[in-house]
ZAMAR-65559 format. One record per residue (C-alpha): chain; x, y, z. Coordinates in Angstrom, 2 decimals. Layout:
rec lodo A, east X, north Y, up Z .
...
END
This chain:
rec lodo A, east -34.21, north -30.95, up -26.39 .
rec lodo A, east -36.08, north -28.33, up -24.41 .
rec lodo A, east -37.22, north -25.39, up -26.58 .
rec lodo A, east -38.21, north -23.26, up -23.59 .
rec lodo A, east -36.28, north -20.05, up -22.66 .
rec lodo A, east -35.47, north -19.99, up -18.99 .
rec lodo A, east -35.55, north -16.75, up -17.04 .
rec lodo A, east -31.88, north -17.27, up -16.30 .
rec lodo A, east -30.96, north -17.22, up -19.93 .
rec lodo A, east -32.88, north -14.09, up -20.55 .
rec lodo A, east -31.37, north -12.31, up -17.52 .
rec lodo A, east -27.90, north -13.39, up -18.49 .
rec lodo A, east -28.38, north -12.16, up -21.95 .
rec lodo A, east -29.63, north -8.90, up -20.78 .
rec lodo A, east -26.75, north -8.46, up -18.36 .
rec lodo A, east -24.21, north -9.18, up -21.12 .
rec lodo A, east -26.00, north -6.76, up -23.52 .
rec lodo A, east -26.11, north -3.96, up -20.85 .
rec lodo A, east -22.40, north -4.55, up -19.96 .
rec lodo A, east -21.41, north -4.17, up -23.71 .
rec lodo A, east -23.42, north -0.97, up -23.91 .
rec lodo A, east -21.94, north 0.51, up -20.71 .
rec lodo A, east -18.43, north -0.43, up -21.94 .
rec lodo A, east -18.91, north 1.19, up -25.28 .
rec lodo A, east -20.23, north 4.36, up -23.65 .
rec lodo A, east -17.13, north 4.48, up -21.32 .
rec lodo A, east -14.84, north 3.90, up -24.26 .
rec lodo A, east -16.45, north 6.73, up -26.08 .
rec lodo A, east -15.86, north 9.00, up -23.22 .
rec lodo A, east -12.19, north 8.07, up -22.98 .
rec lodo A, east -11.79, north 8.52, up -26.70 .
rec lodo A, east -13.37, north 12.01, up -26.54 .
rec lodo A, east -11.05, north 12.91, up -23.59 .
rec lodo A, east -8.01, north 11.66, up -25.45 .
rec lodo A, east -9.02, north 13.69, up -28.61 .
rec lodo A, east -9.31, north 16.90, up -26.48 .
rec lodo A, east -5.84, north 16.24, up -25.02 .
rec lodo A, east -4.37, north 15.67, up -28.31 .
rec lodo A, east -5.84, north 18.88, up -29.80 .
rec lodo A, east -4.61, north 20.88, up -26.81 .
rec lodo A, east -1.08, north 19.37, up -27.07 .
rec lodo A, east -0.91, north 20.02, up -30.81 .
rec lodo A, east -1.70, north 23.72, up -30.21 .
rec lodo A, east 0.87, north 23.90, up -27.48 .
rec lodo A, east 3.46, north 22.25, up -29.62 .
rec lodo A, east 2.77, north 24.58, up -32.46 .
rec lodo A, east 3.13, north 27.60, up -30.18 .
rec lodo A, east 6.43, north 26.13, up -28.64 .
rec lodo A, east 7.74, north 25.69, up -32.28 .
rec lodo A, east 6.81, north 29.29, up -33.26 .
rec lodo A, east 8.50, north 30.61, up -30.09 .
rec lodo A, east 11.57, north 28.45, up -30.75 .
rec lodo A, east 11.87, north 29.61, up -34.31 .
rec lodo A, east 11.50, north 33.17, up -33.20 .
rec lodo A, east 14.23, north 32.75, up -30.52 .
rec lodo A, east 16.55, north 31.13, up -33.09 .
rec lodo A, east 16.19, north 34.12, up -35.43 .
rec lodo A, east 16.80, north 36.56, up -32.49 .
rec lodo A, east 19.96, north 34.64, up -31.45 .
rec lodo A, east 21.10, north 34.65, up -35.22 .
rec lodo A, east 20.65, north 38.44, up -35.28 .
rec lodo A, east 22.63, north 38.86, up -32.04 .
rec lodo A, east 25.39, north 36.67, up -33.44 .
rec lodo A, east 25.65, north 38.79, up -36.46 .
rec lodo A, east 26.00, north 41.87, up -34.34 .
rec lodo A, east 28.59, north 40.19, up -32.24 .
rec lodo A, east 30.49, north 39.03, up -35.27 .
rec lodo A, east 30.40, north 42.59, up -36.65 .
rec lodo A, east 31.78, north 44.02, up -33.35 .
rec lodo A, east 34.54, north 41.42, up -33.33 .
rec lodo A, east 35.44, north 42.09, up -36.86 .
rec lodo A, east 35.53, north 45.85, up -36.10 .
rec lodo A, east 37.94, north 45.22, up -33.27 .
rec lodo A, east 40.19, north 42.93, up -35.37 .
rec lodo A, east 40.34, north 45.61, up -38.09 .
rec lodo A, east 41.82, north 48.20, up -35.65 .
END
C-alpha cells in the first residue's frame, strides 16, 4: 500500500473543508435573518392583539349604550 499523500487528495480535502465552512456561514446568515423576521412578526402580532382587544372593548361599550337606548325606548 502506498503511504504517500497525493496532491489530489490534499486538494480534494481542502475543497470539501472550505465547502463545509462556506455552507455553515451561509446557514448562520439565514438563521440570523429568520430570527429577525420572527422578532418583528412577534412584535407585530402583539400590537395587533392589543388593537383587537381595545376594539372589542370599544364595541362592548357601544353595545351597552345601544342596549340602554333600546331599553329606554321599550319602557315608553
